[in-house]
Structures are given as structure tokens and as C-alpha cells.
ZABA-789490 format. One record per residue (C-alpha): x, y, z; residue in three letters. Coordinates in pm, whole numbers, plus 50000, padded with zeros to 5 digits. Last residue first. Layout:
# residues N
XYZAla
...
END
This chain:
# residues 405
359778874677030His
358998855377366Val
355808874077410Met
354488870676997Gln
355288832977106Asn
352968835277435Met
350578852577200Glu
349968825276931Ile
350188798677257Ile
347168817577410Pro
345468816677064Leu
345438784376969Leu
343408764477238Ile
340408791177164Ala
341078786676834Leu
340518749376806Val
337638753477001Ile
336238781276759Ile
337288754776489Leu
335308726276651Val
332368746076645Val
332418759876273Val
333348722176172Gly
330298708976342Met
328068738076172Ala
329708722375830Leu
328838690975882Ile
325298700875984Leu
324488718975680Met
326438693375461Pro
323688666275598Glu
320668695175612Leu
320448702775238Leu
320388667075107Ala
318168661375393Thr
316108687875269Leu
316048682374918Leu
314648646074971Thr
312068651975193Val
310788677174963Phe
311048653974662Asn
309008625974915Ala
306628653075035Val
306238659974670Glu
305458625174555Arg
303008620274849Glu
301038650474753Gln
300208641674422Gln
299388606974481Ala
296928618774753Ala
295788644774474Ala
295278615274217Arg
293408591474434Asp
291068622174552Leu
290948631974207Met
289758591774141Thr
287208594574420Asp
285558624474337Leu
285058612973959Lys
281978628073879Gly
282688652773652Ser
281948683773869Ser
282988670174219Glu
286318653674083Gly
286978686373904Ser
286628703574263Ala
288448676074417Ile
291388684074169Leu
291458723574227His
290868720474608Val
294598701974606Leu
296298717374387Ile
295328747274588Pro
297228729974905Pro
295098728475248Phe
295438752975495Leu
293568780975389Gly
290238773875585Ser
287768784375323Ala
289598762475012Ala
288338732775194Leu
284778741975187Ala
284678755174867Arg
285938719674735Ser
283718702274947Leu
280668720974803Thr
278338736275008Val
274878721875109Gly
274488725575477Glu
276008689675536Arg
279238703275335Val
279568732675544Lys
279678712075841Gln
282088686075671Ala
284258719275620Ala
284008724276014Glu
285588687776045Glu
288358692275816Leu
289608725275927Ala
289008712976289Arg
292198683476160Arg
293858710775980Met
294348730276282Pro
295008696976497Leu
297568686076303Asn
297238645076300Ala
294958641976032Val
293978604376067Val
290598610476268Arg
289828637076013Ala
289568612175743Ala
286818592475947Glu
284648621475967Arg
285018633775594Leu
283738597375476Ala
281118598075700Thr
280168630775536Leu
281018616575207Leu
278928583875221Pro
280798554475211Val
280688535174856Gly
284008521574894Ser
285338549974613Gly
284638576274890Val
286368554975171Leu
289498549074964Ile
289638584774834Ala
289128604775128Leu
291578581675314Thr
293848589475041Ser
293528626775044Ala
293298629375466Met
296758612475465Arg
298278628075153Ala
297308664675348Thr
298798650475659Asn
302078643475516Ile
302078678175249Gly
300978702275567Arg
303378685475796Leu
306408694275542Leu
305608724275462Arg
305558738775793Gly
308548722375916Val
310068742375609Leu
309238779075689Pro
307398773376007Leu
303728786675957His
302468754076037Leu
304728743776359Leu
302998775776504Arg
299238763776381Ala
300468727476575His
301798745876892Trp
298148765576923Arg
296398733676891Phe
298368718877166Arg
297798741277398Met
294108739977350Glu
294048704077369Glu
295848704477677Gln
298198672377698Lys
301018695577491Leu
301358715777848Leu
302128681978029Ala
304848673877756Arg
306338708877784Ala
306288707278166Gly
308478671578149Phe
310638683077873Ala
311658710678035Ala
311838692378395Gly
314548669478190Ala
316078697578043Gly
316378715178373Gly
317178681378591Leu
320098669978354Leu
321238707278283Leu
321348710178724Tyr
323228674778719Pro
325618688278419Trp
326448717578656Gly
329938711578759Glu
331658698278422Gln
329588717078179Leu
329668748778340Met
333668744878367Ala
333188737278033Ser
331428766977906Ile
333498786778133Phe
336578777377994Leu
335348779777641Met
334548815477732Met
337698825677854Arg
339568811477572Thr
337568833677330Leu
338448865477545Trp
341628854977522Pro
343728846577874Leu
345738868978063Thr
348568853778139Gln
349208837578501Lys
351598812578398Ser
349378788178569His
346218797878385Gln
348038787478067Phe
348838753178117Val
345038750278240Gly
344388761577903Ala
345278727577745Val
343838707378002Gln
340228724778065Pro
340118720477685Val
340548687877613Val
338158672277858Tyr
334998690277912Ile
334858708677618Leu
336268686277336Leu
333948657877497Gly
331178676677445Thr
332298689177099Val
332328652077011Val
329128639577184Ser
327328669977036Leu
328748662476658Ala
328178624676720Val
324578628776812Val
323808655376501Thr
325508631776262Val
323198601176364Ile
320178624576366Ala
321008636076001Pro
321568600775901Tyr
318228590676071Val
316288617375884Phe
315288602075563Ala
314758570175713Leu
311728585675904Gly
310308602675597Val
310738573475363Lys
308958548275658Gln
306198566275685Gln
305878569575311Leu
306208533275274Ala
303468525875593His
300958550775404Arg
301308533475063Ser
301108498775252Glu
298078506675457Thr
296308519075135Tyr
297288494674884Asp
295988465875164Ala
292848486275196Leu
292038486074827Arg
292478449874860Ser
290668444875136Met
287738467674928Ile
287688443174649Glu
287658412574829Pro
284828426375094Leu
282438435574800Asn
278768427274932Gly
278458464074952Ser
277698462375356Ser
280748439775403Glu
283048464575208Gly
281568493175378Ala
281898476275742Arg
285728467175628Val
286468505575520Leu
285108517375850Ala
286928490876096Leu
290598504175891Tyr
289658540375958Ile
288938532076302Glu
292628516476341Pro
293068476076383Phe
295088465576662Val
294638490476938Thr
290668483576844Gly
291248446976948Tyr
287348443176999Arg
286518460876693Glu
287788434076436Met
285318410476500Ser
282078440476439Lys
284138442176109Ala
284548408476045Leu
280738402276114Ser
279898378976409Ser
277948346276399Gly
280128325276625Gly
282298315676322Leu
282978354576307Val
283888356176669Glu
285968330776665Ala
288038338176415Arg
288148375376544Val
289868353876826Gly
292278333076666Ala
293458361776432Leu
294108379576763Val
295988353876978Arg
297778346376595Arg
298838381776633Val
300378379576949Pro
302328343976849Glu
304138354576552Ala
304268327976315Glu
301318335676100Thr
300628313675842Gln
298618287276036Glu
296438317576129Ile
296378334775816Leu
295008300275660Ala
292168300075957Ser
291408335075842Leu
291018325775480Ala
288818296075615Gln
286088316875806Glu
285858340675546Leu
285198317375254Pro
288018312274986Leu
287478323474657Gly
290348337474555Ala
289638373074617Gln
289098364274962Leu
292498346675011Leu
294368375374825Thr
292248399675001Ala
293268382075369Leu
297198381575254Gln
296758421275148Arg
295778427575494Thr
298428405275687Leu
300858420375462Leu
299418455875529Gly
299128450275930Leu
303048437575957Asp
304218470175770Ala
302128491576001Ala
303718473676287Ser
301328449476483Ile
301868454676849Gly
304038441377079Arg
302308430577419Arg
301158441377744Leu
298888465077539Arg
297368436077380Trp
296518424377727Ile
294528458177819Lys
292508458277472Gln
291348422077540Ala
290788431677894Arg
288648460577747Asp
286828441777516Pro
285908418277749Thr
287158383977697Asp
285298358177532His
287758346877254Ala
290838338277450Ile
289688308977642Ala
292548294477890Gln
295018264877867Ala
297848254278061Asp
300458225578096Leu
299168201077827Val
300988171577756Thr
300498169777406Phe
300618140677186Gly
297928149876957Ser
295598135077133Glu
296208150377452Arg
295748185177254Leu
292498176077129Gln
291138164477459Gln
292548196677596Arg
290808220577360Ala
287758200977393Leu
287558203877762Arg
287738241277694Leu
284888243677470Asn
283538243477165Asp
287688239677018Ala
289918261376808Glu
293718258376949Ile
296348281776969Val
299588278877033Gly
302608273677306Glu
305198251577324Ile
307328236277602Val
309988208677501Gln
309688173577617Gly
310358157777261Gly
306908143377238Gly
305138183677323Asp
304888199977611Phe
302258221277656Ala
300968258477661Lys
297628268977543Tyr
295548297577429Gln
292368288277323Phe
289908298477065Ala
285738293477066Ala
283678272476854Met
END
């Protein structure tokens, strides 16, 4: 049985789109006609090549982390309730309102009905389901404990999304303050400063150095803004081209790790990702070397990723994971000690879970503290800049009053 995407008129003459399953295209059209629809178009979506399926998906909005977590949670709930996989996928298709998601689910279900495993069916949509997601599904199918694995995968997806959302939302207000401050300062320099200071220029009065500096900056913004835009765009394009080279990106990531505040934040985020990924993989029965290889893929910072890959090589040679990670010096000591405790007690997955939770709490607390300090600092900086502009305008007036007296 295959899945077909259709467009048809319903009984009221409205155009509707949807997904239907049938043995072939002719039977799909027949089912639609029997339901009272006038078929405008119908085409198979389950037997596209993987490349074409991914290209089609890239033209649409992908599944967000929140939607993927909800989808995984619903599938885990249905499987734990005892529903067969095909029936659980059918229920999800009926439940989902977003048409692109329905297409993917219908394609996955059609492949499952054709005899493919769930992981193999999901591989066709690699832009939707990350590699770590597929690895856990494979582990669940091979161990025969897919419902439990899907439940843990839902926890993992939701916690990772929650951490990303917490970090992202924490910097929304500082970003807004920064944009507003730059807009206000630019407006003052372009419109206010020239009009006020121009009065004093006609009087042939020698202007204070601060006023002359503000006039120079104002003239540069007024006359040279196209060059500034081109220069900024060129710098951004050049930086993007350089960062496409792995070696340059590695050096940039290494430099970021050594920055006072940014480095600590990046280290915590990547450590939390790595620990939570290892915990769920090891707890699902995935071999440690395979788990390390998959966990390295979720680490965005290249030096930390390379350190994890080197640690995997040392583990292959017989070194314990805790000693291999400690050798790089890039991972927090508390993570290393928790892993060492897990290795000695035989509860590595439990200790990795604790390490991931500890790192997530530390990142959340650090972000809260950082934004609490950043907001007043931005406001103070904006006040200082506005004060300088006001002084640049007032100083000629003060000097003129002194000359009159």
C-alpha cells in the first residue's frame, strides 16, 4: 500500500488537499470519487527517491523541535498503549493538521506497510529526523523495546528544545534593547546633531573637539552610509566564506571557547547535549563506541567534537571514558568525575543523566545571571552615548554664554 497526495473539490465546491493510502493510483482516485470528491490531481509520495523526497521537503517549512518532540511523545504513548506501529502511525496522520508533516508520516507508514523497519522508513526523510533520532529508533527496534525507547527519545527531544528555547528567549530582550539603542543613536547623529551644530558653524565660532567629532561621525553616516553597508556586507560575506573552511571554523570555535563569558556558555551547552545523548544511547543498549560516534555529531563546537572523537579512539584502545575525556581538558571536571563514578559502579547511563541535568541547570542559571547583568549594562551604555551627544550639542551653547558675559 502506498500513500498519495491529492487535490480535489469537495461536495461544497471548495478545493481541499490531503493524503490517502491505496494499493495504486487508480484505487486512490476511486476511493476519492466514492467519498464524493472531484479529483483535480493525485500523485504518489511514498516511492520517491530519497534525494527527491529531501528536495521536496526543503521547499517546505520543516518540523520544528517542538513539533518533533510532540510527535515523538504521541507515538510513544500510542505504542505503550499496545497499538501496532501501523495503527499508531495512522492515528498520528489523522491527528496532525500540518500537511507537510502528514506527507512525511504517510510516506513512513507506507514504507512500514511495505516491510521496511521504522528506522529505515524514517531515513528517507533525513532532513526531518536527525541521525541521533534514527540511531535510537534502530536501537529500540533491535532490542524489541521500541515504546520505551520512543518515550526516552521524547524526553530527550523535549529537554533539548527547552534548553535551546530558554537560551534563545533569554537574549531576546537584550537584542531588542540593542536595536532600539542603535536606532536612537543613529537618528540623533543623522538628524539632530547636524541641525543644532550647524547654527554654531554659521557664527564662525570655534567648536569644541567633542562637537567636531560628533559632526564628523554624523557626516560620515550621512554621506558614507552606502559604503558602510557595502563594507559590512562584504565583511559578512568574507567571514561566512572563511568559516566554511573547516580549519578556519575550528580556530574560530577554539577562540570562542577561551572568551570569558561566551566560552563558558558554549562549553555548558555542548556538554549538556553530549551527556544527554550519551545517556539515552548507552541506556538504550547502544555500544559505547557507537554512542560516542553519534554523540559527537550533536556537538556543534569543533574542538569539543574533535576531542570527543579522539576520546572514542582512546576508548577503542582500552582507555576508560573518563580518562579519555579528561585528557582533552575541554570538558567540565564534574562531568569527568560523574562518568568515572558511573564506570566504577556500572551505572554509566544514570551518571550521564545526572551530568546532563547538572549541566542544563548550570547553563540556565548562567544565562539568567548573564542577562540580568547585560540588560542594565546596555541601558547604561545607551545613556552614556546619549549623554556624549547631548554634551556635544550643549558645549558650544555654554561657551557662547561665557563669551556674552
